[in-house]
C-alpha positions as CSV (number, residue, x, y, z in Angstrom):
1,X,-9.2,8.6,7.1
2,X,-9.1,6.8,10.4
3,X,-10.8,3.4,11.5
4,X,-11.4,2.4,14.8
5,X,-9.4,-0.7,15.7
6,X,-12.5,-2.8,16.8
7,X,-14.1,-2.0,13.3
8,X,-10.9,-2.9,11.6
9,X,-10.5,-6.2,13.3
10,X,-14.1,-7.1,12.9
11,X,-13.9,-6.3,9.1
12,X,-10.9,-8.5,8.7
13,X,-12.5,-11.4,10.7
14,X,-15.7,-11.3,8.4
15,X,-13.6,-11.2,5.2
16,X,-11.5,-14.3,6.4
17,X,-14.6,-16.1,7.7
18,X,-16.1,-15.7,4.0
19,X,-12.9,-17.4,2.9
20,X,-13.5,-20.5,4.9
21,X,-11.2,-20.1,7.8
22,X,-12.1,-21.7,11.2
23,X,-13.3,-19.4,13.9
24,X,-10.0,-19.6,15.9
25,X,-8.0,-18.8,12.7
26,X,-10.1,-15.8,11.9
27,X,-9.8,-14.6,15.4
28,X,-6.0,-14.8,15.7
29,X,-5.3,-13.7,12.1
30,X,-7.6,-10.6,12.2
31,X,-6.0,-9.6,15.4
32,X,-2.4,-10.0,14.0
33,X,-3.2,-7.8,11.1
34,X,-5.2,-5.2,13.1
35,X,-2.4,-5.0,15.8
36,X,0.1,-4.4,13.2
37,X,-1.8,-1.6,12.0
38,X,-2.4,-0.3,15.3
39,X,1.2,-0.1,16.2
40,X,1.8,2.0,13.0
41,X,3.1,-0.9,10.7
42,X,0.6,-0.3,8.0
43,X,2.9,-1.8,5.4
44,X,2.5,-5.3,7.1
45,X,-1.1,-4.6,8.4
46,X,-3.9,-3.1,6.4
47,X,-1.9,-2.3,3.4
48,X,-1.0,-5.9,2.9
49,X,-4.3,-7.5,3.9
50,X,-5.7,-7.6,0.4
51,X,-2.7,-9.5,-0.8
52,X,-2.8,-11.8,2.0
53,X,-6.5,-12.5,1.1
54,X,-5.5,-13.0,-2.5
55,X,-3.0,-15.5,-1.4
56,X,-5.5,-17.6,0.6
57,X,-8.0,-17.5,-2.3
58,X,-5.4,-18.6,-4.9
59,X,-4.1,-21.3,-2.6
60,X,-0.6,-19.8,-2.2
61,X,-1.3,-20.0,1.5
62,X,-3.2,-23.2,2.2
63,X,-6.0,-22.3,4.6
64,X,-6.3,-25.9,5.9
65,X,-2.6,-26.6,6.4
66,X,-1.2,-26.8,10.0
67,X,2.3,-26.6,10.9
68,X,3.7,-30.1,12.4
69,X,6.6,-31.0,14.4
70,X,9.2,-33.1,12.1
71,X,11.9,-33.6,14.6
72,X,13.0,-32.4,18.1
73,X,16.1,-32.5,20.3
74,X,16.0,-31.2,23.7
75,X,14.8,-27.6,23.5
76,X,15.0,-27.5,19.8
77,X,12.1,-28.3,17.4
78,X,11.9,-28.4,13.6
79,X,8.5,-27.7,12.2
80,X,7.1,-28.1,8.6
81,X,4.6,-25.3,7.8
82,X,3.2,-27.0,4.8
83,X,2.7,-23.8,3.0
84,X,0.0,-22.7,5.4
85,X,-1.0,-19.2,6.3
86,X,2.3,-17.6,7.5
87,X,1.3,-15.5,10.4
88,X,-0.8,-18.3,12.1
89,X,2.0,-20.8,11.7
90,X,4.7,-18.2,12.9
91,X,2.6,-17.1,16.0
92,X,2.1,-20.8,17.2
93,X,5.8,-21.5,16.6
94,X,6.8,-18.6,18.9
95,X,4.1,-19.8,21.4
96,X,5.9,-23.0,21.5
97,X,9.3,-21.7,21.7
98,X,8.1,-19.8,24.9
99,X,6.6,-23.0,26.2
100,X,10.1,-24.7,25.6
101,X,11.9,-21.8,27.2
102,X,9.9,-22.0,30.3
103,X,10.7,-25.7,30.8
104,X,14.3,-25.4,29.7
105,X,15.4,-21.9,30.1
106,X,15.5,-21.5,26.1
107,X,13.5,-22.8,23.3
108,X,14.0,-22.8,19.6
109,X,11.5,-23.7,16.8
110,X,12.8,-23.8,13.2
111,X,9.7,-23.5,10.9
112,X,10.3,-24.4,7.5
113,X,8.1,-24.3,4.3
114,X,6.0,-21.4,5.7
115,X,4.6,-18.3,4.0
116,X,5.2,-14.6,4.7
117,X,4.7,-14.0,8.4
118,X,3.8,-10.3,7.9
119,X,5.4,-8.3,10.7
120,X,8.3,-9.8,12.6
121,X,7.8,-7.7,15.6
122,X,4.6,-9.8,16.3
123,X,6.6,-12.6,17.4
124,X,9.1,-10.8,19.4
125,X,6.3,-9.0,21.2
126,X,4.8,-12.3,21.8
127,X,7.9,-13.6,23.6
128,X,8.3,-10.4,25.6
129,X,4.5,-10.6,26.7
130,X,5.5,-14.2,27.8
131,X,8.4,-12.9,29.9
132,X,11.1,-14.0,27.5
133,X,13.9,-12.5,25.4
134,X,13.0,-13.1,21.8
135,X,15.1,-13.5,18.8
136,X,13.4,-14.4,15.5
137,X,14.1,-13.9,11.7
138,X,12.8,-14.9,8.3
139,X,14.2,-15.4,4.9
140,X,12.7,-14.0,1.9
141,X,13.0,-14.5,-2.0
142,X,16.0,-13.0,-3.6
143,X,15.3,-9.4,-3.4
144,X,18.6,-7.6,-2.6
145,X,21.8,-7.7,-4.6
146,X,25.1,-9.0,-2.7
147,X,27.3,-6.0,-2.0
148,X,28.8,-5.0,-5.3
149,X,26.2,-6.8,-7.4
150,X,23.4,-5.3,-9.3
151,X,20.8,-8.2,-9.5
152,X,18.7,-9.6,-6.5
153,X,20.6,-12.7,-5.1
154,X,20.1,-12.5,-1.4
155,X,17.0,-11.7,0.9
156,X,16.3,-8.6,3.1
157,X,15.8,-11.1,5.7
158,X,14.2,-9.4,8.8
159,X,15.7,-9.9,12.3
160,X,13.9,-9.2,15.5
161,X,15.2,-8.9,19.0
162,X,12.9,-8.2,21.9
163,X,13.4,-8.0,25.7
164,X,10.5,-8.0,28.3
165,X,9.6,-5.1,30.7
166,X,7.5,-5.3,33.6
167,X,5.6,-2.2,32.7
168,X,4.7,-3.6,29.2
169,X,6.9,-1.1,27.2
170,X,8.9,-3.8,25.8
171,X,12.3,-3.4,23.9
172,X,11.6,-4.5,20.3
173,X,14.2,-4.2,17.4
174,X,12.8,-5.1,14.1
175,X,14.9,-4.6,11.0
176,X,15.1,-5.9,7.4
177,X,18.5,-6.3,6.0
178,X,17.8,-3.6,3.6
179,X,17.7,0.1,4.5
180,X,13.9,0.1,3.8
181,X,11.6,-2.9,3.5
182,X,9.7,-3.3,0.3
183,X,6.5,-2.6,2.3
184,X,7.9,0.8,3.4
185,X,9.0,1.5,-0.3
186,X,5.3,0.8,-1.3
187,X,4.1,3.2,1.3
188,X,6.2,6.1,0.4
189,X,5.4,5.4,-3.4
190,X,1.5,5.4,-2.5
191,X,2.0,8.7,-0.7
192,X,3.8,10.2,-3.5
193,X,6.8,10.9,-1.3
194,X,10.6,10.3,-1.6
195,X,12.5,8.4,0.8
196,X,14.1,10.3,3.9
197,X,17.6,8.8,3.0
198,X,18.9,6.9,0.0
199,X,17.3,3.4,-0.1
200,X,18.9,1.8,-3.2
201,X,20.6,2.5,-6.5
202,X,19.0,3.6,-9.9
203,X,19.6,2.1,-13.1
204,X,23.0,3.9,-13.6
205,X,24.2,2.8,-10.2
206,X,23.7,6.1,-8.4
207,X,22.1,6.2,-4.9
208,X,18.5,7.1,-4.9
209,X,15.6,8.2,-2.8
210,X,13.0,7.5,-5.3
211,X,11.0,4.3,-4.0
212,X,9.3,3.5,-7.3
213,X,12.9,3.1,-8.9
214,X,14.0,0.7,-6.4
215,X,10.9,-1.4,-6.6
216,X,11.2,-1.5,-10.3
217,X,14.8,-2.6,-10.6
218,X,15.4,-4.4,-7.3
219,X,18.5,-2.6,-6.4
220,X,17.7,-2.2,-2.8
221,X,20.4,-0.9,-0.4
222,X,21.7,-3.3,2.5
223,X,21.9,-1.8,5.8
224,X,25.6,-1.0,6.7
225,X,26.4,-1.8,3.0
226,X,28.6,-4.9,2.8
227,X,27.7,-5.6,6.6
228,X,24.1,-6.0,5.9
229,X,24.8,-8.2,2.8
230,X,27.1,-10.4,4.8
231,X,24.5,-10.6,7.8
232,X,21.7,-11.5,5.3
233,X,23.7,-14.6,4.1
234,X,24.4,-15.6,7.8
235,X,20.7,-15.5,8.7
236,X,19.6,-17.5,5.6
237,X,22.4,-20.1,6.1
238,X,21.5,-20.7,9.8
239,X,17.8,-20.7,9.0
240,X,18.1,-23.4,6.5
241,X,20.5,-25.5,8.4
242,X,18.1,-25.6,11.4
243,X,14.8,-26.0,9.6
244,X,15.9,-28.1,6.5
245,X,13.6,-25.8,4.6
246,X,14.1,-23.7,1.7
247,X,17.0,-21.3,1.2
248,X,16.6,-17.8,-0.3
249,X,17.8,-19.3,-3.5
250,X,15.3,-22.2,-3.5
251,X,12.4,-19.7,-2.4
252,X,13.5,-17.7,-5.6
253,X,12.7,-20.9,-7.7
254,X,9.1,-21.1,-6.2
255,X,6.3,-18.9,-7.4
256,X,4.9,-16.1,-5.4
257,X,7.4,-16.0,-2.6
258,X,6.2,-19.0,-0.6
259,X,8.0,-21.7,1.2
260,X,9.8,-19.3,3.6
261,X,12.0,-20.3,6.7
262,X,11.5,-18.6,10.0
263,X,13.5,-19.1,13.2
264,X,11.8,-18.6,16.7
265,X,14.0,-18.4,19.7
266,X,12.8,-17.6,23.2
267,X,15.1,-17.3,26.4
268,X,13.4,-17.1,29.8
269,X,15.9,-15.0,32.1
270,X,13.9,-15.6,35.2
271,X,15.9,-18.9,35.8
272,X,19.1,-16.8,36.1
273,X,17.9,-13.6,37.6
274,X,14.9,-12.2,39.2
275,X,12.3,-10.3,37.3
276,X,13.3,-7.3,39.0
277,X,16.7,-7.5,38.3
278,X,16.0,-7.8,34.6
279,X,13.6,-4.9,34.9
280,X,16.1,-2.6,36.8
281,X,18.8,-3.5,33.9
282,X,16.3,-2.5,31.2
283,X,15.5,0.7,33.1
284,X,19.2,1.5,33.6
285,X,20.1,1.1,29.8
286,X,16.9,2.5,28.1
287,X,16.5,5.2,30.6
288,X,20.0,6.4,29.8
289,X,19.2,6.5,26.2
290,X,16.1,8.6,26.9
291,X,18.3,11.1,28.7
292,X,20.3,11.8,25.4
293,X,19.2,14.7,23.3
294,X,19.4,15.6,19.6
295,X,20.9,19.0,18.5
296,X,17.4,20.5,19.0
297,X,17.0,19.2,22.6
298,X,14.5,16.5,22.0
299,X,14.9,13.2,23.8
300,X,16.4,10.4,21.7
301,X,14.6,7.1,21.5
302,X,15.2,3.4,21.7
303,X,13.7,0.6,19.4
304,X,10.0,-0.1,20.2
305,X,9.2,3.3,22.0
306,X,7.5,4.8,19.3
307,X,5.5,1.7,18.6
308,X,3.8,2.1,22.1
309,X,3.2,5.8,21.5
310,X,1.6,5.1,18.1
311,X,-0.7,2.3,19.7
312,X,-2.0,4.8,22.2
313,X,-2.7,7.4,19.7
314,X,-4.4,5.1,17.4
315,X,-6.6,3.5,20.0
316,X,-7.8,7.0,20.8
317,X,-8.2,8.5,17.2
318,X,-8.5,5.5,15.1
319,X,-6.0,3.9,12.7
320,X,-4.8,6.1,9.6
321,X,-5.8,4.2,6.5
322,X,-5.3,5.5,2.8
323,X,-8.6,5.8,1.3
324,X,-7.9,3.6,-1.6
325,X,-6.6,1.1,0.5
326,X,-9.7,0.8,2.8
327,X,-12.0,0.8,-0.2
328,X,-10.0,-2.3,-1.5
329,X,-10.6,-3.9,1.9
330,X,-14.2,-3.2,1.8
331,X,-14.6,-4.7,-1.6
332,X,-13.5,-8.0,-0.1
333,X,-16.9,-8.2,1.8
334,X,-18.9,-8.4,-1.5
């Protein structure tokens, strides 16, 4: 089934309003979740919305908590999210990073003690819409083994890098440190499909494409094998140093994957070069990629391109939703 964007966003708004969120918070949060779905990231949009609502109802995400600045130094700020609603705190942290970048050329907000931010691209796109290069990442609970290990010990910490383009077709790279995010594993499992490529190990240590097996045993595969494992550790180390928040290991000692640490960096290139120059550079590099073809003669893509194509299609036709997921969403109106 397909649901019109406005209907989905308004449904989310009504559900959040019934849970006691302020009007501004309902507006922003319903837009974030609907936009994630509009862009084709259903795993961190409509599919995850019931879990987000449950976290608000159970107090895992405090609907009344607001992130506050703990310390600052030049263009750097350290915030405490006070276990608030993750996407709201993260969005406002990137907004602040962009404001710092406009004033200083670069801005960094280290957000500790927050909750799950849903889709990292949300904040990369926010930076790009503000004319800034965006770099952001989050840690997670221990949900991926160190390379060579068999038990989850590090996070599949997502890393996002974005670059603005004058035509709005921004470059957005968004990757978890695992070959597939757990949300993507869930999506394939719900559809009864195998993964296109191996995504983890089975109980005997063999590579597998079965998402249910990987979800159950937690032996998810790092990107680049040992390189993804090492990068995960590096991201966690830097995030915790800057925020004085919880590391992956410490998040693992809390219940329900809360208290996450997120880093928001914005860089305003307009202080160094004209907007036209940065646009020309983007066009040269990304246009060159589009001239490359696969073995069947089809144009290859750069990160973020499919997002804008999906957004256009879903605006015209409606957002695809699994029937059981939408039924669960509608039940939250009762």
